[in-house]
DSSP file (Angstrom, degrees, kcal/mol; ACC not computed):
  #  RESIDUE AA STRUCTURE BP1 BP2  ACC     N-H-->O    O-->H-N    N-H-->O    O-->H-N    TCO  KAPPA ALPHA  PHI   PSI    X-CA   Y-CA   Z-CA
    1    1 A M              0   0    0      0, 0.0     2,-0.3     0, 0.0     0, 0.0   0.000 360.0 360.0 360.0 -37.6   80.9   32.6  108.1
    2    2 A A        -     0   0    0     10,-0.1     2,-0.4    12,-0.1    10,-0.1  -0.997 360.0-173.4-148.9 147.7   78.1   34.9  107.0
    3    3 A L        -     0   0    0     -2,-0.3     0, 0.0     0, 0.0     0, 0.0  -0.976   9.4-155.9-143.8 132.7   77.7   37.6  104.4
    4    4 A T        -     0   0    0     -2,-0.4     3,-0.1     1,-0.1     8,-0.1  -0.787  28.3-102.9-104.8 152.1   74.7   39.9  103.9
    5    5 A P        -     0   0    0      0, 0.0     2,-0.1     0, 0.0     4,-0.1  -0.316  48.6 -86.4 -70.8 160.8   73.8   41.7  100.6
    6    6 A N  S    S+     0   0    0      2,-0.1     2,-0.3     4,-0.0     3,-0.1  -0.392  77.0 105.5 -63.1 139.1   74.6   45.3  100.1
    7    7 A G  S    S-     0   0    0     -3,-0.1     3,-0.1     1,-0.1    -3,-0.0  -0.976  82.1 -72.5 167.0-176.7   71.9   47.6  101.5
    8    8 A R  S    S+     0   0    0     -2,-0.3     2,-0.3     1,-0.1    -1,-0.1   0.759 112.3  12.9 -78.0 -24.8   70.8   49.9  104.1
    9    9 A S        +     0   0    0     -4,-0.1     2,-0.3    -3,-0.1    -1,-0.1  -0.958  63.3 175.8-144.4 162.6   70.3   47.1  106.6
   10   10 A G        -     0   0    0     -2,-0.3     2,-0.3    -3,-0.1    -6,-0.0  -0.974   8.3-162.2-161.4 165.4   71.2   43.5  107.1
   11   11 A E        +     0   0    0     -2,-0.3     2,-0.3     2,-0.0    -2,-0.0  -0.987   6.9 178.9-155.1 147.2   70.9   40.7  109.5
   12   12 A F        -     0   0    0     -2,-0.3     2,-0.4    -8,-0.1   -10,-0.1  -0.996  11.4-159.1-145.8 148.0   72.5   37.3  110.1
   13   13 A R        +     0   0    0     -2,-0.3     2,-0.4     2,-0.0    -2,-0.0  -0.993  15.3 177.5-126.2 137.5   72.3   34.5  112.6
   14   14 A R        -     0   0    0     -2,-0.4     2,-0.8   -12,-0.0   -12,-0.1  -0.979  24.2-142.0-140.7 126.8   75.0   32.0  113.1
   15   15 A I        -     0   0    0     -2,-0.4     2,-0.6     2,-0.0    -2,-0.0  -0.782  19.0-160.1 -86.3 116.5   75.4   29.1  115.4
   16   16 A V        +     0   0    0     -2,-0.8    -2,-0.0     1,-0.1     3,-0.0  -0.850  17.2 172.4 -98.7 122.6   79.0   28.8  116.5
   17   17 A D        +     0   0    0     -2,-0.6     2,-0.5     2,-0.1    -1,-0.1   0.370  58.9  72.7-113.0   6.3   79.8   25.4  117.8
   18   18 A V  S    S-     0   0    0      2,-0.0    -1,-0.1     0, 0.0     0, 0.0  -0.982  81.3-123.7-120.8 125.3   83.5   25.9  118.2
   19   19 A R        +     0   0    0     -2,-0.5     2,-0.3    -3,-0.0    -2,-0.1  -0.299  59.5  95.0 -67.2 150.2   85.1   28.0  121.0
   20   20 A G  S    S-     0   0    0      2,-0.0     2,-0.4     0, 0.0    -2,-0.0  -0.940  73.0 -58.5 155.1-177.7   87.4   30.8  119.9
   21   21 A Q        -     0   0    0     -2,-0.3     2,-0.3     2,-0.0    -2,-0.0  -0.837  48.1-172.9-101.1 135.6   87.7   34.4  119.0
   22   22 A Y        -     0   0    0     -2,-0.4     2,-0.4     2,-0.0    -2,-0.0  -0.893  11.7-147.1-127.4 156.2   85.6   35.9  116.2
   23   23 A A        -     0   0    0     -2,-0.3     2,-0.5     2,-0.0    -2,-0.0  -0.981   5.9-148.3-129.1 138.3   85.4   39.1  114.5
   24   24 A V        -     0   0    0     -2,-0.4     2,-0.5     2,-0.0    -2,-0.0  -0.929  20.1-164.2-101.0 118.4   82.5   41.0  113.0
   25   25 A V        -     0   0    0     -2,-0.5     2,-0.5     2,-0.0    -2,-0.0  -0.911   7.2-170.2-112.8 125.4   83.7   43.1  109.9
   26   26 A V        -     0   0    0     -2,-0.5     2,-0.5     2,-0.0    -2,-0.0  -0.971   9.7-163.3-115.0 117.0   81.4   45.9  108.5
   27   27 A E        -     0   0    0     -2,-0.5     2,-0.5     3,-0.0    -2,-0.0  -0.875   4.5-155.0-107.7 127.2   82.7   47.1  105.3
   28   28 A N        -     0   0    0     -2,-0.5     3,-0.1     1,-0.1     4,-0.1  -0.841  30.9-105.0-101.0 130.8   81.4   50.4  104.0
   29   29 A A    >   -     0   0    0     -2,-0.5     3,-2.0     1,-0.1     2,-0.2  -0.115  44.8 -91.9 -59.8 152.7   81.6   50.9  100.1
   30   30 A R  T 3  S+     0   0    0      1,-0.2    -1,-0.1    -3,-0.0     3,-0.1  -0.440 111.2  13.1 -69.1 133.5   84.3   53.2   98.8
   31   31 A G  T 3  S+     0   0    0      1,-0.3    -1,-0.2    -2,-0.2     2,-0.1   0.503  96.5 131.8  84.2   6.1   83.1   56.8   98.5
   32   32 A A    <   -     0   0    0     -3,-2.0    -1,-0.3     1,-0.1     3,-0.1  -0.513  66.5 -94.4 -83.2 163.0   79.9   56.2  100.5
   33   33 A L        -     0   0    0      1,-0.1    -1,-0.1    -2,-0.1    -4,-0.1  -0.355  57.0 -80.7 -68.8 153.0   78.8   58.4  103.4
   34   34 A P        -     0   0    0      0, 0.0     2,-0.4     0, 0.0    -1,-0.1  -0.157  52.1-136.6 -50.1 148.0   79.9   57.4  106.8
   35   35 A A        -     0   0    0     -3,-0.1     2,-0.5     2,-0.0    -7,-0.0  -0.863   6.6-142.8-116.0 148.3   77.7   54.7  108.3
   36   36 A T        -     0   0    0     -2,-0.4     2,-0.5     2,-0.0     0, 0.0  -0.901  26.2-165.0-100.3 132.7   76.1   54.2  111.8
   37   37 A V        -     0   0    0     -2,-0.5     2,-0.6     2,-0.0   -11,-0.0  -0.975  13.8-159.1-128.4 129.6   76.1   50.6  112.7
   38   38 A L        -     0   0    0     -2,-0.5     2,-0.6     2,-0.0    -2,-0.0  -0.918  12.6-166.8-106.0 115.3   74.2   48.9  115.5
   39   39 A L        -     0   0    0     -2,-0.6     2,-0.5     2,-0.0    -2,-0.0  -0.866   7.2-178.6-107.9 124.2   75.6   45.5  116.6
   40   40 A R        -     0   0    0     -2,-0.6     2,-0.5     2,-0.0    -2,-0.0  -0.948   4.0-171.8-123.3 116.8   73.7   43.3  118.8
   41   41 A V        -     0   0    0     -2,-0.5     2,-0.4     2,-0.0    -2,-0.0  -0.910   1.7-172.1-111.1 135.0   75.2   40.0  119.9
   42   42 A Q        -     0   0    0     -2,-0.5     2,-0.4     2,-0.0    -2,-0.0  -0.978   5.6-158.1-124.0 135.8   73.2   37.4  121.7
   43   43 A T        -     0   0    0     -2,-0.4     2,-0.4     3,-0.0     3,-0.0  -0.901   6.8-172.9-118.4 148.2   74.5   34.3  123.2
   44   44 A N        -     0   0    0     -2,-0.4    -2,-0.0     1,-0.1     0, 0.0  -0.987  14.0-160.8-137.3 117.9   72.7   31.0  124.1
   45   45 A L  S    S+     0   0    0     -2,-0.4     3,-0.1     1,-0.3    -1,-0.1   0.703  93.2  45.4 -77.7 -13.3   74.4   28.3  126.0
   46   46 A N    >   +     0   0    0      1,-0.1     3,-2.0    -3,-0.0     4,-0.4  -0.564  63.1 161.7-116.6  60.7   71.9   25.9  124.8
   47   47 A P  G >>  +     0   0    0      0, 0.0     3,-1.0     0, 0.0     4,-0.7   0.687  65.9  75.9 -64.5 -16.1   71.5   26.5  121.0
   48   48 A G  G 34 S+     0   0    0      1,-0.2     3,-0.4     2,-0.2     5,-0.1   0.764  86.6  63.2 -64.1 -24.2   69.9   23.1  120.5
   49   49 A A  G <4 S+     0   0    0     -3,-2.0    -1,-0.2     1,-0.2     0, 0.0   0.768 105.6  43.3 -68.8 -25.5   66.8   24.4  121.9
   50   50 A D  T <4 S+     0   0    0     -3,-1.0     2,-0.6    -4,-0.4    -1,-0.2   0.553 100.0  82.7 -94.3 -10.6   66.4   26.9  119.2
   51   51 A V  S  < S-     0   0    0     -4,-0.7     2,-0.3    -3,-0.4    -1,-0.0  -0.846  74.7-132.0-105.5 122.7   67.3   24.6  116.3
   52   52 A A        +     0   0    0     -2,-0.6     2,-0.3     1,-0.0    -2,-0.1  -0.548  34.4 176.9 -68.3 129.7   64.8   22.3  114.8
   53   53 A R        -     0   0    0     -2,-0.3     2,-0.3    -5,-0.1    -1,-0.0  -0.892  22.1-140.7-134.9 162.1   66.1   18.8  114.3
   54   54 A T        -     0   0    0     -2,-0.3     2,-0.1     1,-0.0     6,-0.0  -0.874  31.4-101.4-123.1 165.4   64.9   15.5  113.2
   55   55 A L        -     0   0    0     -2,-0.3    -1,-0.0     1,-0.1     0, 0.0  -0.409  40.9-101.6 -78.8 150.4   65.7   12.1  114.7
   56   56 A S     >  -     0   0    0      1,-0.1     4,-2.8    -2,-0.1     5,-0.2  -0.356  36.2-106.1 -61.7 155.0   68.2    9.8  113.1
   57   57 A P  H  > S+     0   0    0      0, 0.0     4,-2.2     0, 0.0     5,-0.1   0.831 120.9  49.2 -55.4 -35.3   66.8    6.9  111.0
   58   58 A T  H  > S+     0   0    0      2,-0.2     4,-2.2     1,-0.2     5,-0.1   0.926 113.4  44.7 -69.8 -42.4   67.7    4.4  113.6
   59   59 A R  H  > S+     0   0    0      1,-0.2     4,-2.5     2,-0.2     5,-0.2   0.916 113.4  53.9 -71.3 -38.5   66.0    6.4  116.5
   60   60 A R  H  X S+     0   0    0     -4,-2.8     4,-2.0     1,-0.2    -1,-0.2   0.924 108.1  46.7 -61.8 -42.3   63.1    7.0  114.2
   61   61 A L  H  X S+     0   0    0     -4,-2.2     4,-2.9    -5,-0.2    -1,-0.2   0.889 111.4  53.4 -67.9 -34.8   62.5    3.4  113.5
   62   62 A T  H  X S+     0   0    0     -4,-2.2     4,-2.5     1,-0.2    -1,-0.2   0.887 108.4  48.9 -62.9 -37.7   62.9    2.6  117.2
   63   63 A V  H  X S+     0   0    0     -4,-2.5     4,-2.0     2,-0.2    -1,-0.2   0.873 112.8  48.2 -63.2 -38.7   60.2    5.1  118.1
   64   64 A I  H  X S+     0   0    0     -4,-2.0     4,-2.6    -5,-0.2    -2,-0.2   0.939 112.7  47.5 -68.6 -47.3   57.9    3.7  115.4
   65   65 A L  H  X S+     0   0    0     -4,-2.9     4,-2.7     1,-0.2     5,-0.2   0.926 112.9  48.2 -62.1 -47.4   58.5    0.1  116.6
   66   66 A V  H  X S+     0   0    0     -4,-2.5     4,-2.8     2,-0.2    -1,-0.2   0.915 110.9  51.6 -55.8 -45.9   57.9    1.0  120.3
   67   67 A S  H  X S+     0   0    0     -4,-2.0     4,-2.4     2,-0.2    -2,-0.2   0.932 112.8  46.2 -61.4 -48.9   54.7    2.9  119.4
   68   68 A F  H  X S+     0   0    0     -4,-2.6     4,-2.6     2,-0.2    -1,-0.2   0.897 111.0  50.7 -58.9 -41.6   53.4   -0.1  117.5
   69   69 A A  H  X S+     0   0    0     -4,-2.7     4,-2.3     2,-0.2     5,-0.3   0.955 112.1  47.5 -62.8 -47.2   54.3   -2.5  120.2
   70   70 A F  H  X S+     0   0    0     -4,-2.8     4,-2.6     1,-0.2    -2,-0.2   0.948 113.7  48.8 -55.4 -49.2   52.4   -0.3  122.8
   71   71 A F  H  X S+     0   0    0     -4,-2.4     4,-2.1     1,-0.2    -1,-0.2   0.897 113.0  46.4 -69.3 -39.1   49.4    0.0  120.5
   72   72 A F  H  X S+     0   0    0     -4,-2.6     4,-2.0     2,-0.2    -1,-0.2   0.808 111.9  49.1 -71.9 -30.2   49.2   -3.7  119.8
   73   73 A V  H  X S+     0   0    0     -4,-2.3     4,-2.6     2,-0.2    -2,-0.2   0.882 112.4  50.8 -74.8 -38.2   49.6   -4.7  123.5
   74   74 A T  H  X S+     0   0    0     -4,-2.6     4,-2.3    -5,-0.3    -2,-0.2   0.919 112.3  46.1 -60.2 -46.1   46.9   -2.2  124.4
   75   75 A V  H  X S+     0   0    0     -4,-2.1     4,-2.9     2,-0.2     5,-0.2   0.898 115.0  45.7 -63.3 -42.6   44.6   -3.7  121.7
   76   76 A A  H  X S+     0   0    0     -4,-2.0     4,-2.2     2,-0.2     5,-0.2   0.942 112.1  51.1 -67.8 -43.2   45.2   -7.2  122.7
   77   77 A W  H  X S+     0   0    0     -4,-2.6     4,-1.8     1,-0.2    -2,-0.2   0.888 114.7  43.8 -58.7 -42.1   44.8   -6.5  126.4
   78   78 A S  H  X S+     0   0    0     -4,-2.3     4,-2.7     1,-0.2     5,-0.2   0.926 111.9  52.7 -71.0 -39.9   41.5   -4.7  125.7
   79   79 A G  H  X S+     0   0    0     -4,-2.9     4,-2.0     1,-0.2    -2,-0.2   0.813 108.4  51.0 -63.9 -26.7   40.3   -7.4  123.4
   80   80 A R  H  X S+     0   0    0     -4,-2.2     4,-2.1    -5,-0.2    -1,-0.2   0.882 109.6  49.6 -73.0 -38.4   41.0  -10.0  125.9
   81   81 A K  H  X S+     0   0    0     -4,-1.8     4,-2.4    -5,-0.2    -2,-0.2   0.921 111.3  49.5 -62.0 -43.5   39.1   -8.2  128.5
   82   82 A L  H  X S+     0   0    0     -4,-2.7     4,-2.7     1,-0.2     5,-0.2   0.917 110.3  49.7 -63.3 -44.7   36.1   -7.8  126.1
   83   83 A I  H  X S+     0   0    0     -4,-2.0     4,-1.7     1,-0.2    -1,-0.2   0.920 111.1  49.7 -66.8 -38.5   36.0  -11.4  125.2
   84   84 A R  H  X S+     0   0    0     -4,-2.1     4,-1.8     1,-0.2    -1,-0.2   0.924 111.9  47.7 -58.8 -46.2   36.1  -12.4  128.8
   85   85 A A  H  < S+     0   0    0     -4,-2.4    -2,-0.2     1,-0.2    -1,-0.2   0.879 110.9  51.4 -65.9 -37.2   33.3  -10.1  129.7
   86   86 A M  H  < S+     0   0    0     -4,-2.7    -1,-0.2     1,-0.2    -2,-0.2   0.853 110.5  49.9 -70.7 -32.9   31.2  -11.4  126.6
   87   87 A R  H  <        0   0    0     -4,-1.7    -1,-0.2     1,-0.2    -2,-0.2   0.827 360.0 360.0 -74.9 -32.3   31.7  -15.1  127.8
   88   88 A A     <        0   0    0     -4,-1.8    -1,-0.2    -5,-0.2    -2,-0.2   0.490 360.0 360.0 -80.5 360.0   30.7  -14.4  131.2
């Protein structure tokens, strides 16, 4: 699922969206001195809050159309009020 390059330190983040058992494997190079490993695991029940996403094309078009409709209704209402005020 994730692999870090060889080095003195490394880090990886992974969103796991399927329940199950997982293993973290730390491999020390053959003939290297013993390593001290610090492992920190963090869980988040709502990972969607941390992940940046974009809207689907259909939803994006809906947002644009609703925004335009609201804008034009506001302009028409304001224009109508102004024309009535100028005639009076």
